[in-house]
N, CA, C and O of each residue as an XYZ file, in Angstrom:
260
protein
N       0.847     -1.166      0.000
C       0.000      0.000      0.000
C       0.899      1.237      0.000
O       1.957      1.253      0.629
N       0.468      2.246     -0.698
C       1.247      3.478     -0.703
C       0.449      4.587     -0.028
O      -0.747      4.454      0.233
N       1.143      5.676      0.244
C       0.509      6.756      0.997
C      -0.639      7.402      0.237
O      -1.593      7.867      0.860
N      -0.576      7.447     -1.083
C      -1.672      8.037     -1.859
C      -2.987      7.315     -1.598
O      -4.044      7.943     -1.545
N      -2.923      6.001     -1.437
C      -4.129      5.230     -1.143
C      -4.677      5.567      0.245
O      -5.888      5.659      0.446
N      -3.770      5.747      1.183
C      -4.199      6.101      2.538
C      -4.793      7.499      2.548
O      -5.843      7.731      3.148
N      -4.128      8.418      1.890
C      -4.615      9.793      1.836
C      -6.008      9.855      1.217
O      -6.876     10.583      1.699
N      -6.218      9.090      0.150
C      -7.510      9.083     -0.525
C      -8.618      8.442      0.283
O      -9.795      8.726      0.061
N      -8.256      7.585      1.216
C      -9.238      6.881      2.055
C      -9.033      7.213      3.530
O      -9.220      6.359      4.396
N      -8.653      8.438      3.808
C      -8.262      8.826      5.160
C      -9.334      8.513      6.203
O      -9.012      8.031      7.289
N     -10.569      8.772      5.896
C     -11.639      8.531      6.873
C     -11.661      7.068      7.303
O     -11.959      6.766      8.459
N     -11.352      6.167      6.393
C     -11.337      4.741      6.712
C     -10.095      4.356      7.508
O     -10.132      3.401      8.283
N      -9.003      5.080      7.328
C      -7.747      4.735      7.990
C      -7.563      5.411      9.341
O      -6.678      5.022     10.102
N      -8.369      6.404      9.655
C      -8.206      7.122     10.912
C      -8.219      6.185     12.120
O      -7.411      6.343     13.034
N      -9.113      5.234     12.128
C      -9.186      4.293     13.243
C      -7.949      3.431     13.352
O      -7.482      3.138     14.453
N      -7.421      3.027     12.219
C      -6.204      2.213     12.229
C      -5.011      3.022     12.714
O      -4.150      2.509     13.428
N      -4.968      4.279     12.324
C      -3.887      5.157     12.772
C      -3.992      5.356     14.281
O      -2.988      5.296     14.991
N      -5.199      5.591     14.764
C      -5.377      5.804     16.193
C      -5.097      4.519     16.971
O      -4.650      4.569     18.117
N      -5.355      3.384     16.355
C      -5.017      2.114     16.993
C      -3.515      1.940     17.141
O      -3.046      1.364     18.123
N      -2.769      2.430     16.180
C      -1.308      2.336     16.223
C      -0.715      3.383     17.156
O       0.193      3.089     17.933
N      -1.229      4.602     17.077
C      -0.705      5.722     17.870
C      -1.841      6.277     18.717
O      -2.445      7.291     18.367
N      -2.125      5.621     19.815
C      -3.268      5.931     20.659
C      -3.257      7.304     21.305
O      -4.300      7.789     21.746
N      -2.108      7.929     21.367
C      -2.045      9.268     21.959
C      -2.573     10.344     21.015
O      -2.808     11.477     21.436
N      -2.758     10.002     19.759
C      -3.286     10.972     18.803
C      -4.795     11.101     19.016
O      -5.514     10.105     19.098
N      -5.246     12.316     19.101
C      -6.666     12.572     19.328
C      -7.411     12.639     17.998
O      -6.800     12.697     16.932
N      -8.726     12.629     18.079
C      -9.528     12.810     16.869
C      -9.232     14.162     16.225
O      -9.191     14.277     15.000
N      -9.027     15.175     17.049
C      -8.671     16.491     16.517
C      -7.337     16.441     15.779
O      -7.185     17.055     14.723
N      -6.361     15.703     16.341
C      -5.072     15.537     15.660
C      -5.276     14.914     14.286
O      -4.702     15.363     13.293
N      -6.095     13.880     14.246
C      -6.317     13.166     12.991
C      -7.070     14.018     11.987
O      -6.861     13.889     10.781
N      -7.942     14.885     12.472
C      -8.625     15.819     11.573
C      -7.636     16.810     10.971
O      -7.747     17.167      9.799
N      -6.670     17.254     11.768
C      -5.641     18.169     11.273
C      -4.750     17.468     10.256
O      -4.380     18.055      9.239
N      -4.408     16.219     10.529
C      -3.548     15.441      9.615
C      -4.221     15.310      8.256
O      -3.587     15.513      7.220
N      -5.494     14.973      8.261
C      -6.299     14.867      7.038
C      -5.609     14.086      5.920
O      -5.719     14.433      4.744
N      -4.900     13.033      6.306
C      -4.281     12.161      5.312
C      -2.900     12.586      4.843
O      -2.300     11.908      4.010
N      -2.391     13.679      5.351
C      -1.062     14.154      4.920
C       0.016     13.514      5.787
O       0.034     13.678      7.007
N       0.901     12.793      5.141
C       1.949     12.045      5.839
C       2.825     12.951      6.684
O       3.141     12.616      7.826
N       3.217     14.078      6.148
C       4.098     14.993      6.870
C       3.419     15.494      8.150
O       4.064     15.634      9.189
N       2.127     15.759      8.066
C       1.373     16.200      9.243
C       1.296     15.075     10.275
O       1.409     15.323     11.475
N       1.105     13.843      9.812
C       1.064     12.704     10.726
C       2.398     12.558     11.441
O       2.433     12.365     12.656
N       3.484     12.647     10.706
C       4.807     12.557     11.318
C       4.986     13.649     12.372
O       5.532     13.398     13.447
N       4.530     14.845     12.065
C       4.631     15.943     13.017
C       3.843     15.687     14.286
O       4.316     15.985     15.383
N       2.653     15.142     14.151
C       1.830     14.841     15.318
C       2.435     13.711     16.146
O       2.364     13.733     17.374
N       3.028     12.724     15.476
C       3.706     11.642     16.202
C       4.886     12.222     16.978
O       5.106     11.871     18.137
N       5.639     13.107     16.339
C       6.756     13.762     17.016
C       6.262     14.514     18.249
O       6.849     14.415     19.327
N       5.193     15.255     18.080
C       4.644     16.082     19.158
C       4.149     15.237     20.322
O       4.485     15.511     21.474
N       3.357     14.218     20.035
C       2.716     13.421     21.093
C       3.655     12.406     21.746
O       3.493     12.076     22.921
N       4.640     11.908     20.983
C       5.510     10.856     21.495
C       6.946     11.319     21.749
O       7.763     10.544     22.248
N       7.261     12.558     21.417
C       8.612     13.065     21.636
C       9.645     12.394     20.754
O      10.809     12.268     21.136
N       9.228     11.966     19.586
C      10.120     11.285     18.643
C      10.802     12.287     17.718
O      10.318     13.400     17.511
N      11.930     11.869     17.170
C      12.584     12.674     16.137
C      11.813     12.502     14.834
O      10.997     11.589     14.702
N      12.071     13.370     13.889
C      11.410     13.253     12.588
C      11.768     11.926     11.936
O      10.916     11.259     11.350
N      13.031     11.553     12.044
C      13.478     10.290     11.449
C      12.759      9.096     12.087
O      12.334      8.181     11.382
N      12.623      9.102     13.402
C      11.943      8.002     14.096
C      10.463      7.956     13.715
O       9.904      6.876     13.523
N       9.834      9.116     13.606
C       8.421      9.162     13.211
C       8.250      8.629     11.795
O       7.320      7.867     11.531
N       9.131      9.018     10.884
C       9.052      8.523      9.509
C       9.251      7.012      9.449
O       8.562      6.329      8.692
N      10.180      6.487     10.234
C      10.415      5.041     10.269
C       9.193      4.313     10.828
O       8.822      3.245     10.341
N       8.570      4.901     11.855
C       7.376      4.285     12.434
C       6.239      4.237     11.417
O       5.514      3.245     11.335
N       6.087      5.302     10.649
C       5.046      5.331      9.613
C       5.350      4.295      8.544
O       4.452      3.571      8.116
N       6.595      4.212      8.109
C       6.983      3.209      7.107
C       6.695      1.797      7.606
O       6.168      0.965      6.867
N       7.040      1.536      8.851
C       6.803      0.221      9.442
C       5.305     -0.084      9.482
O       4.886     -1.202      9.184
N       4.509      0.905      9.849
C       3.069      0.745      9.901
C       2.498      0.467      8.503
O       1.611     -0.371      8.339
N       3.018      1.178      7.510
C       2.550      0.975      6.130
C       2.815     -0.438      5.633
O       2.035     -0.989      4.857
N       3.914     -1.018      6.082
C       4.281     -2.368      5.642
C       3.320     -3.432      6.130
O       3.339     -4.560      5.635
N       2.477     -3.088      7.095
C       1.481     -4.041      7.601
C       0.344     -4.261      6.613
O      -0.406     -5.232      6.715
N       0.229     -3.349      5.658
C      -0.887     -3.432      4.706
C      -0.413     -4.007      3.437
O      -1.195     -4.163      2.499
C-alpha cells in the first residue's frame, strides 16, 4: 500500500492510525487529514520522537498493509 491510497481513504484509515498511535486525538487526525508529513509531526509532538523516528514508524506501519 502506498501513501496516496491512505490519503484518498483517510476517513477509513483514521481508526487504524489511532489504533497504532493511541495518543493521537480525533482532533489531531482531523488536522492530519491524510497528509503524511502532518502525521509525522503529530507523532513527534505526542511521542517526543525525532522526525526520522516518526518517519520510520510510519513506514513500518505501512508495511502491515
